[in-house]
MIFIMAR-585155 format. One record per residue (C-alpha): chain; x, y, z; residue number from 1; residue in three letters. Coordinates in Angstrom, 2 decimals. Layout:
(tornu "A",(X,Y,Z),NUM,"ALA")
...
END
This chain:
(tornu "A",(-20.40,3.71,20.31),1,"UNK")
(tornu "A",(-20.44,-0.08,19.18),2,"UNK")
(tornu "A",(-18.03,-2.82,20.34),3,"UNK")
(tornu "A",(-17.36,-5.48,17.83),4,"UNK")
(tornu "A",(-16.07,-8.85,19.26),5,"UNK")
(tornu "A",(-13.24,-10.69,17.28),6,"UNK")
(tornu "A",(-10.96,-13.42,18.05),7,"UNK")
(tornu "A",(-7.16,-12.83,18.63),8,"UNK")
(tornu "A",(-5.37,-13.18,15.41),9,"UNK")
(tornu "A",(-2.44,-15.02,16.60),10,"UNK")
(tornu "A",(-3.95,-16.79,19.59),11,"UNK")
(tornu "A",(-1.91,-15.10,21.99),12,"UNK")
(tornu "A",(-3.37,-13.87,25.24),13,"UNK")
(tornu "A",(-3.81,-10.11,24.97),14,"UNK")
(tornu "A",(-3.68,-7.93,27.97),15,"UNK")
(tornu "A",(-3.82,-4.27,27.00),16,"UNK")
(tornu "A",(-5.94,-2.09,24.71),17,"UNK")
(tornu "A",(-4.77,0.56,22.28),18,"UNK")
(tornu "A",(-6.68,3.75,21.70),19,"UNK")
(tornu "A",(-6.36,5.91,18.49),20,"UNK")
(tornu "A",(-8.18,9.37,17.70),21,"UNK")
(tornu "A",(-8.94,10.51,14.35),22,"UNK")
(tornu "A",(-9.14,6.83,13.10),23,"UNK")
(tornu "A",(-11.25,7.18,10.20),24,"UNK")
(tornu "A",(-8.82,8.29,7.74),25,"UNK")
(tornu "A",(-5.33,9.41,6.93),26,"UNK")
(tornu "A",(-2.53,8.63,9.77),27,"UNK")
(tornu "A",(-4.82,7.25,12.44),28,"UNK")
(tornu "A",(-6.69,5.07,9.99),29,"UNK")
(tornu "A",(-3.37,3.36,8.91),30,"UNK")
(tornu "A",(-1.91,3.11,12.14),31,"UNK")
(tornu "A",(-5.14,1.28,13.31),32,"UNK")
(tornu "A",(-4.36,-1.16,10.40),33,"UNK")
(tornu "A",(-0.83,-1.78,11.10),34,"UNK")
(tornu "A",(-1.28,-2.07,15.02),35,"UNK")
(tornu "A",(-3.76,-4.71,14.18),36,"UNK")
(tornu "A",(-0.79,-7.08,13.89),37,"UNK")
(tornu "A",(0.36,-6.23,17.52),38,"UNK")
(tornu "A",(-0.69,-7.88,20.95),39,"UNK")
(tornu "A",(-3.55,-5.68,21.96),40,"UNK")
(tornu "A",(-6.67,-7.17,23.23),41,"UNK")
(tornu "A",(-9.00,-4.36,21.71),42,"UNK")
(tornu "A",(-8.55,-1.24,19.61),43,"UNK")
(tornu "A",(-10.58,2.01,20.53),44,"UNK")
(tornu "A",(-11.24,3.80,17.38),45,"UNK")
(tornu "A",(-12.27,7.45,18.17),46,"UNK")
(tornu "A",(-13.63,9.75,15.13),47,"UNK")
(tornu "A",(-16.71,11.78,14.08),48,"UNK")
(tornu "A",(-17.64,9.48,11.08),49,"UNK")
(tornu "A",(-19.44,6.17,12.51),50,"UNK")
(tornu "A",(-19.65,4.75,8.67),51,"UNK")
(tornu "A",(-15.90,4.99,8.44),52,"UNK")
(tornu "A",(-15.11,3.51,11.64),53,"UNK")
(tornu "A",(-17.60,0.86,10.95),54,"UNK")
(tornu "A",(-15.70,-0.03,7.57),55,"UNK")
(tornu "A",(-12.49,0.14,9.54),56,"UNK")
(tornu "A",(-13.44,-2.30,12.36),57,"UNK")
(tornu "A",(-14.64,-4.65,9.94),58,"UNK")
(tornu "A",(-11.15,-4.70,8.07),59,"UNK")
(tornu "A",(-9.35,-5.63,11.67),60,"UNK")
(tornu "A",(-8.63,-8.80,13.24),61,"UNK")
(tornu "A",(-8.32,-7.15,16.85),62,"UNK")
(tornu "A",(-11.71,-6.16,18.53),63,"UNK")
(tornu "A",(-12.74,-2.83,18.08),64,"UNK")
(tornu "A",(-14.56,-0.62,20.16),65,"UNK")
(tornu "A",(-16.16,2.44,18.11),66,"UNK")
(tornu "A",(-16.46,5.77,19.48),67,"UNK")
(tornu "A",(-18.08,8.09,16.95),68,"UNK")
(tornu "A",(-17.53,11.38,19.00),69,"UNK")
(tornu "A",(-16.71,15.09,18.28),70,"UNK")
(tornu "A",(-13.42,15.75,20.13),71,"UNK")
(tornu "A",(-14.27,19.50,19.85),72,"UNK")
(tornu "A",(-17.06,18.86,22.52),73,"UNK")
(tornu "A",(-16.29,18.42,26.35),74,"UNK")
(tornu "A",(-18.91,15.54,26.84),75,"UNK")
(tornu "A",(-16.75,13.42,24.45),76,"UNK")
(tornu "A",(-13.84,12.89,27.10),77,"UNK")
(tornu "A",(-16.44,12.10,29.71),78,"UNK")
(tornu "A",(-17.73,9.39,27.87),79,"UNK")
(tornu "A",(-14.28,8.09,27.20),80,"UNK")
(tornu "A",(-13.08,8.49,30.48),81,"UNK")
(tornu "A",(-16.51,6.65,31.78),82,"UNK")
(tornu "A",(-15.77,3.90,29.23),83,"UNK")
(tornu "A",(-12.35,3.56,30.43),84,"UNK")
(tornu "A",(-13.22,3.01,34.00),85,"UNK")
(tornu "A",(-16.23,0.60,33.35),86,"UNK")
(tornu "A",(-13.51,-1.65,31.01),87,"UNK")
(tornu "A",(-10.98,-2.01,33.86),88,"UNK")
(tornu "A",(-8.36,-2.45,31.32),89,"UNK")
(tornu "A",(-4.77,-0.94,31.03),90,"UNK")
(tornu "A",(-4.05,1.27,28.09),91,"UNK")
(tornu "A",(-0.70,-0.06,26.33),92,"UNK")
(tornu "A",(-0.88,2.79,23.44),93,"UNK")
(tornu "A",(-2.18,6.14,23.03),94,"UNK")
(tornu "A",(-2.43,7.52,19.49),95,"UNK")
(tornu "A",(-3.39,11.08,19.47),96,"UNK")
(tornu "A",(-4.16,11.65,15.59),97,"UNK")
(tornu "A",(-6.81,13.81,15.34),98,"UNK")
(tornu "A",(-6.37,17.07,13.72),99,"UNK")
(tornu "A",(-7.27,19.64,11.23),100,"UNK")
(tornu "A",(-5.86,22.76,9.55),101,"UNK")
(tornu "A",(-6.52,25.26,6.77),102,"UNK")
(tornu "A",(-4.03,26.64,4.09),103,"UNK")
(tornu "A",(-4.70,30.32,3.78),104,"UNK")
(tornu "A",(-3.89,33.73,5.18),105,"UNK")
(tornu "A",(-5.26,34.11,8.67),106,"UNK")
(tornu "A",(-7.06,37.15,7.56),107,"UNK")
(tornu "A",(-9.26,34.87,5.21),108,"UNK")
(tornu "A",(-9.80,32.04,7.57),109,"UNK")
(tornu "A",(-13.43,32.15,9.58),110,"UNK")
(tornu "A",(-12.85,32.59,13.33),111,"UNK")
(tornu "A",(-15.39,29.50,14.23),112,"UNK")
(tornu "A",(-12.90,27.52,12.01),113,"UNK")
(tornu "A",(-9.81,28.77,13.69),114,"UNK")
(tornu "A",(-10.96,27.96,17.12),115,"UNK")
(tornu "A",(-12.10,24.48,15.96),116,"UNK")
(tornu "A",(-8.39,23.84,14.79),117,"UNK")
(tornu "A",(-7.27,25.13,18.23),118,"UNK")
(tornu "A",(-9.58,22.97,20.12),119,"UNK")
(tornu "A",(-8.82,19.70,18.03),120,"UNK")
(tornu "A",(-5.18,20.04,17.68),121,"UNK")
(tornu "A",(-4.32,21.27,21.32),122,"UNK")
(tornu "A",(-7.13,21.05,23.63),123,"UNK")
(tornu "A",(-8.42,17.90,22.54),124,"UNK")
(tornu "A",(-5.06,16.38,22.62),125,"UNK")
(tornu "A",(-4.43,17.65,25.78),126,"UNK")
(tornu "A",(-7.61,16.28,27.41),127,"UNK")
(tornu "A",(-7.26,12.84,25.95),128,"UNK")
(tornu "A",(-3.64,12.44,27.26),129,"UNK")
(tornu "A",(-4.81,13.66,30.64),130,"UNK")
(tornu "A",(-7.82,11.39,31.06),131,"UNK")
(tornu "A",(-5.76,8.38,29.87),132,"UNK")
(tornu "A",(-3.01,8.87,32.36),133,"UNK")
(tornu "A",(-4.37,6.69,35.42),134,"UNK")
(tornu "A",(-5.37,3.83,33.13),135,"UNK")
(tornu "A",(-1.75,3.17,31.69),136,"UNK")
(tornu "A",(0.05,0.02,31.65),137,"UNK")
(tornu "A",(3.61,0.49,33.19),138,"UNK")
(tornu "A",(5.64,1.32,30.05),139,"UNK")
(tornu "A",(2.95,2.15,27.90),140,"UNK")
(tornu "A",(3.12,4.38,24.93),141,"UNK")
(tornu "A",(1.68,8.06,24.12),142,"UNK")
(tornu "A",(2.31,8.92,20.57),143,"UNK")
(tornu "A",(1.42,12.44,19.60),144,"UNK")
(tornu "A",(0.94,13.20,15.80),145,"UNK")
(tornu "A",(2.60,16.73,15.13),146,"UNK")
(tornu "A",(4.10,17.87,11.78),147,"UNK")
(tornu "A",(7.12,19.28,10.16),148,"UNK")
(tornu "A",(5.43,22.46,10.26),149,"UNK")
(tornu "A",(5.96,22.45,14.09),150,"UNK")
(tornu "A",(9.66,23.45,13.45),151,"UNK")
(tornu "A",(9.14,26.92,11.89),152,"UNK")
(tornu "A",(6.58,29.54,11.74),153,"UNK")
(tornu "A",(4.57,28.90,8.73),154,"UNK")
(tornu "A",(2.77,31.83,6.93),155,"UNK")
(tornu "A",(-0.55,30.80,5.03),156,"UNK")
(tornu "A",(-0.61,27.75,7.56),157,"UNK")
(tornu "A",(-0.25,30.02,10.65),158,"UNK")
(tornu "A",(-2.88,28.38,13.18),159,"UNK")
(tornu "A",(-1.75,24.76,12.11),160,"UNK")
(tornu "A",(2.00,25.14,12.39),161,"UNK")
(tornu "A",(1.68,27.27,15.86),162,"UNK")
(tornu "A",(-0.75,24.27,17.20),163,"UNK")
(tornu "A",(1.80,21.45,15.97),164,"UNK")
(tornu "A",(4.58,23.61,17.63),165,"UNK")
(tornu "A",(2.75,23.10,20.77),166,"UNK")
(tornu "A",(2.08,19.52,20.29),167,"UNK")
(tornu "A",(5.85,19.02,19.76),168,"UNK")
(tornu "A",(7.00,21.38,22.82),169,"UNK")
(tornu "A",(4.21,19.46,25.08),170,"UNK")
(tornu "A",(5.09,15.91,24.21),171,"UNK")
(tornu "A",(8.82,16.38,24.95),172,"UNK")
(tornu "A",(8.19,18.17,28.27),173,"UNK")
(tornu "A",(5.81,15.25,29.67),174,"UNK")
(tornu "A",(8.15,12.65,28.09),175,"UNK")
(tornu "A",(10.82,14.31,30.92),176,"UNK")
(tornu "A",(7.98,14.08,33.48),177,"UNK")
(tornu "A",(6.74,10.61,33.21),178,"UNK")
(tornu "A",(8.40,7.93,34.95),179,"UNK")
(tornu "A",(6.28,4.77,33.61),180,"UNK")
(tornu "A",(4.60,6.11,30.34),181,"UNK")
(tornu "A",(6.93,6.67,27.37),182,"UNK")
(tornu "A",(5.94,9.41,25.28),183,"UNK")
(tornu "A",(6.96,10.34,21.44),184,"UNK")
(tornu "A",(6.07,12.91,18.71),185,"UNK")
(tornu "A",(5.77,12.01,15.29),186,"UNK")
(tornu "A",(6.63,15.12,12.92),187,"UNK")
(tornu "A",(5.73,14.02,9.57),188,"UNK")
(tornu "A",(6.43,15.97,6.10),189,"UNK")
(tornu "A",(3.46,16.25,3.87),190,"UNK")
(tornu "A",(1.51,13.15,3.50),191,"UNK")
(tornu "A",(-1.19,12.47,0.87),192,"UNK")
(tornu "A",(-4.38,12.12,2.98),193,"UNK")
(tornu "A",(-7.80,13.35,3.16),194,"UNK")
(tornu "A",(-6.42,15.91,5.41),195,"UNK")
(tornu "A",(-4.04,17.46,2.96),196,"UNK")
(tornu "A",(-6.84,17.75,0.46),197,"UNK")
(tornu "A",(-8.92,19.50,2.79),198,"UNK")
(tornu "A",(-6.21,21.88,3.88),199,"UNK")
(tornu "A",(-5.96,22.97,0.40),200,"UNK")
(tornu "A",(-2.06,23.07,0.61),201,"UNK")
(tornu "A",(-0.43,24.80,-2.24),202,"UNK")
(tornu "A",(2.81,23.13,-1.71),203,"UNK")
(tornu "A",(5.19,25.98,-2.01),204,"UNK")
(tornu "A",(8.08,27.33,0.28),205,"UNK")
(tornu "A",(10.82,25.47,2.09),206,"UNK")
(tornu "A",(8.52,23.89,4.48),207,"UNK")
(tornu "A",(6.87,21.88,1.52),208,"UNK")
(tornu "A",(9.48,19.80,0.35),209,"UNK")
(tornu "A",(9.04,15.99,-0.19),210,"UNK")
(tornu "A",(5.85,13.60,0.31),211,"UNK")
(tornu "A",(5.75,10.95,2.97),212,"UNK")
(tornu "A",(4.48,7.56,2.13),213,"UNK")
(tornu "A",(1.83,6.98,4.22),214,"UNK")
(tornu "A",(2.32,3.18,5.00),215,"UNK")
(tornu "A",(6.24,3.49,5.32),216,"UNK")
(tornu "A",(5.78,6.26,7.40),217,"UNK")
(tornu "A",(3.72,4.56,10.04),218,"UNK")
(tornu "A",(5.79,1.33,9.76),219,"UNK")
(tornu "A",(8.93,3.34,10.51),220,"UNK")
(tornu "A",(7.25,5.00,13.22),221,"UNK")
(tornu "A",(5.89,1.96,15.16),222,"UNK")
(tornu "A",(9.40,0.67,15.43),223,"UNK")
(tornu "A",(10.69,4.10,16.81),224,"UNK")
(tornu "A",(7.71,5.00,19.18),225,"UNK")
(tornu "A",(8.40,5.15,22.83),226,"UNK")
(tornu "A",(12.13,4.68,21.87),227,"UNK")
(tornu "A",(12.68,8.02,20.70),228,"UNK")
(tornu "A",(11.03,11.31,21.77),229,"UNK")
(tornu "A",(11.19,13.39,18.32),230,"UNK")
(tornu "A",(10.46,11.00,15.40),231,"UNK")
(tornu "A",(11.04,12.10,11.78),232,"UNK")
(tornu "A",(10.80,9.60,9.11),233,"UNK")
(tornu "A",(11.36,11.67,5.75),234,"UNK")
(tornu "A",(14.84,13.09,4.71),235,"UNK")
(tornu "A",(13.18,16.70,4.08),236,"UNK")
(tornu "A",(11.56,16.44,7.50),237,"UNK")
(tornu "A",(14.91,15.62,9.17),238,"UNK")
(tornu "A",(16.82,18.44,6.92),239,"UNK")
(tornu "A",(13.86,21.05,7.97),240,"UNK")
(tornu "A",(14.65,20.05,11.68),241,"UNK")
(tornu "A",(18.58,20.83,11.17),242,"UNK")
(tornu "A",(17.81,24.15,9.13),243,"UNK")
(tornu "A",(15.50,25.19,12.14),244,"UNK")
(tornu "A",(18.04,24.78,14.74),245,"UNK")
(tornu "A",(20.90,26.53,12.46),246,"UNK")
(tornu "A",(19.27,29.38,11.10),247,"UNK")
(tornu "A",(17.01,31.93,12.80),248,"UNK")
(tornu "A",(13.22,31.79,12.08),249,"UNK")
(tornu "A",(13.36,35.20,11.02),250,"UNK")
(tornu "A",(15.79,34.81,8.33),251,"UNK")
(tornu "A",(13.86,31.73,6.72),252,"UNK")
(tornu "A",(11.18,33.84,6.71),253,"UNK")
(tornu "A",(12.69,36.84,5.21),254,"UNK")
(tornu "A",(14.21,34.46,2.47),255,"UNK")
(tornu "A",(10.64,33.12,1.48),256,"UNK")
(tornu "A",(9.33,37.02,1.56),257,"UNK")
(tornu "A",(12.52,38.07,-0.93),258,"UNK")
(tornu "A",(11.56,34.92,-2.88),259,"UNK")
(tornu "A",(7.64,35.76,-2.97),260,"UNK")
(tornu "A",(6.72,32.59,-1.81),261,"UNK")
(tornu "A",(3.99,33.96,0.09),262,"UNK")
END
């Protein structure tokens, strides 16, 4: 863990912190860059790769606190909660962006990697949300990163899609529970990031239409988070959401089978 002090970029008094998981690359990285322009006293950056976090923190004008942690390990949450208590600061924004997935038939994937996917995409997100609750500022925001894959069961991406369905359902449910915290869930379409390369996504099927522009995705989401419960920014994701509500999932999967997409 490393703490880096930097002056406020606008000279305004800042009173809260932002926390981002999965901050070393992709969507989490881009959120850190863009909220750097917002009024936060500190940005807490959480990911496994310390070198990537240091590179990012050097680009930020806001003070950054680095947590090189593996969120698949229980002790990571103890460390974060302890730091929250010591800091005595309020959370204005929590972005749960850490995630992983593999594009392959379930029978071909390794159990160890399957469990890591579930631990990171579901357990870590749930744990981060839980431990942060008592430290939130009134009207603070939780943004959970799901995926348009959450809308429909996805062959060859079964665990990832199922885990993101959990994130979608969980986020929308707790939004209705919380009175003083605003919860939003982002369901982006395919985004060209390091995650996409690692997932080996082969871009087939109705659920893989269209690419998101990372910068525009984050820019639009920042404007909508807290205000809307479900956020989609790409036309193809919006269309897929509508299709998932109109057509039975079994019918969509049958069409893909007939067309020999999988």
